[in-house]
C-alpha positions in Angstrom: -62.0 -0.9 -32.9 -62.8 -1.5 -29.2 -63.5 1.5 -27.0 -60.9 2.5 -24.5 -61.8 2.0 -20.8 -62.3 5.2 -19.0 -60.0 5.4 -16.0 -61.0 8.7 -14.7 -62.9 7.2 -11.7 -60.5 4.3 -10.9 -59.1 4.0 -7.4 -55.6 3.6 -8.9 -53.7 6.9 -9.1 -51.6 5.7 -12.0 -54.8 4.9 -13.9 -56.3 8.4 -13.2 -53.1 10.1 -14.2 -52.8 8.0 -17.4 -56.3 9.0 -18.3 -55.4 12.7 -18.2 -51.8 12.7 -19.3 -51.4 9.4 -21.2 -51.7 11.1 -24.6 -48.6 12.2 -26.6 -50.4 15.4 -27.6 -50.8 16.4 -23.9 -47.2 15.6 -23.2 -45.9 17.6 -26.1 -48.1 20.6 -25.2 -46.9 20.4 -21.6 -43.3 20.3 -22.9 -43.9 23.6 -24.9 -45.5 25.2 -21.8 -42.6 24.3 -19.7 -40.3 26.0 -22.3 -42.4 29.1 -22.0 -44.2 28.8 -25.3 -47.7 30.2 -24.6 -49.4 30.9 -27.9 -51.6 28.5 -29.7 -49.9 28.8 -33.2 -46.4 28.3 -31.7 -47.6 25.3 -29.7 -49.1 23.7 -32.8 -46.0 24.5 -35.0 -43.4 23.2 -32.3 -45.4 20.0 -31.7 -46.3 19.3 -35.3 -49.9 18.6 -34.1 -53.0 19.7 -36.0 -54.9 22.7 -34.8 -58.0 20.7 -33.9 -56.0 18.3 -31.7 -54.1 21.2 -30.0 -57.4 23.0 -29.4 -59.1 20.0 -27.9 -56.2 19.1 -25.6 -55.8 22.6 -24.4 -59.5 22.8 -23.6 -59.1 19.6 -21.5 -56.0 21.0 -19.7 -57.9 24.1 -18.9 -60.9 22.2 -17.7 -58.7 20.1 -15.5 -57.1 23.1 -13.9 -53.6 22.4 -15.3 -53.5 25.4 -17.7 -55.3 28.7 -17.7 -56.2 30.8 -20.8 -55.4 34.5 -20.8 -56.6 37.1 -23.3 -53.7 39.1 -24.7 -55.5 40.8 -27.5 -59.2 41.9 -27.4 -59.9 42.5 -31.1 -59.9 39.9 -32.6 -59.8 37.9 -29.3 -56.5 36.1 -28.9 -55.4 33.9 -26.0 -52.3 32.5 -24.5 -51.9 29.5 -22.2 -50.1 29.4 -18.9 -49.4 26.6 -16.4 -51.2 26.7 -13.1 -49.6 25.5 -9.9 -51.2 22.2 -10.6 -49.6 22.3 -14.1 -46.2 23.4 -12.7 -46.3 20.4 -10.4 -46.1 18.2 -13.5 -42.5 19.3 -14.1 -41.0 16.5 -12.2 -43.0 14.0 -14.3 -41.9 15.4 -17.6 -38.3 15.8 -16.3 -38.2 12.2 -15.2 -39.7 11.0 -18.5 -36.9 13.0 -20.3 -34.3 11.4 -18.1 -35.5 7.9 -18.8 -35.7 8.7 -22.5 -32.1 10.0 -22.6 -31.0 6.7 -21.0 -33.2 4.2 -22.9 -34.7 5.3 -26.2 -31.7 6.3 -28.3 -29.6 4.0 -30.3 -26.0 3.5 -29.0 -24.0 6.5 -29.9 -27.0 8.6 -30.9 -26.9 10.7 -27.7 -24.5 11.3 -24.7 -23.0 14.6 -23.9 -25.2 16.0 -26.8 -28.6 16.0 -25.2 -31.5 17.3 -27.2 -32.0 19.6 -24.3 -29.3 20.5 -21.9 -30.3 22.0 -18.4 -28.3 24.5 -16.4 -29.1 25.1 -12.7 -30.0 28.8 -12.5 -28.8 29.2 -8.9 -25.2 27.9 -9.4 -24.7 27.5 -13.2 -24.0 23.8 -13.1 -24.9 21.5 -16.0 -27.3 19.1 -14.4 -27.5 16.5 -17.1 -30.5 14.3 -16.1 -30.0 14.6 -12.4 -32.8 15.5 -10.0 -30.3 17.0 -7.5 -27.8 19.6 -8.7 -24.3 18.1 -9.0 -22.9 21.6 -8.4 -24.5 22.7 -5.2 -26.7 19.7 -4.0 -30.0 21.5 -4.4 -33.1 19.5 -5.3 -34.3 20.6 -8.7 -37.8 21.6 -9.5 -40.0 23.9 -11.7 -38.3 27.1 -12.4 -34.8 26.0 -11.2 -33.4 25.2 -14.7 -32.6 27.0 -17.9 -33.0 24.8 -20.9 -30.6 24.9 -23.9 -31.8 23.2 -27.0 -29.1 21.4 -29.0 -28.5 22.5 -32.6 -30.1 19.3 -33.8 -33.3 20.0 -31.9 -33.4 23.6 -33.1 -33.0 22.4 -36.7 -35.8 19.8 -36.2 -38.1 22.6 -34.8 -37.3 24.9 -37.7 -38.1 22.2 -40.2 -41.5 21.6 -38.5 -42.3 25.3 -38.6 -41.9 25.2 -42.4 
């Protein structure tokens, strides 16, 4: 199999971002971190990714300054993972990807009012759907502005993955 071209030094910003984020494992790990999941075991269980893959991607996200690792138990040492400001700034990217997917990747009738994740604007309580501006109060939406509500179907899927 031919080697993939390294785009980490390209002048193109999309190429550089793709080099860092263009891996489904990274996107799924970021999704979990945005949901407030911080512990390794929970990230692995919720994503369905193997522990070696999760470990490798978390190390890379830490090295890139997107995530920090914090010790929460000294003996044996145990760590959790938290988004940095650089990582939190990726919220718009994942939110846009989610909006695009809600519109284009489902079969007709498979989605609609029953999103996998529903979002409520914390400030005014409006259901925002896939909007980037709150339909209730007109505020621009960003990291920390929304409260996610998983659908029963997504909860069942996550429970099945956890075993």
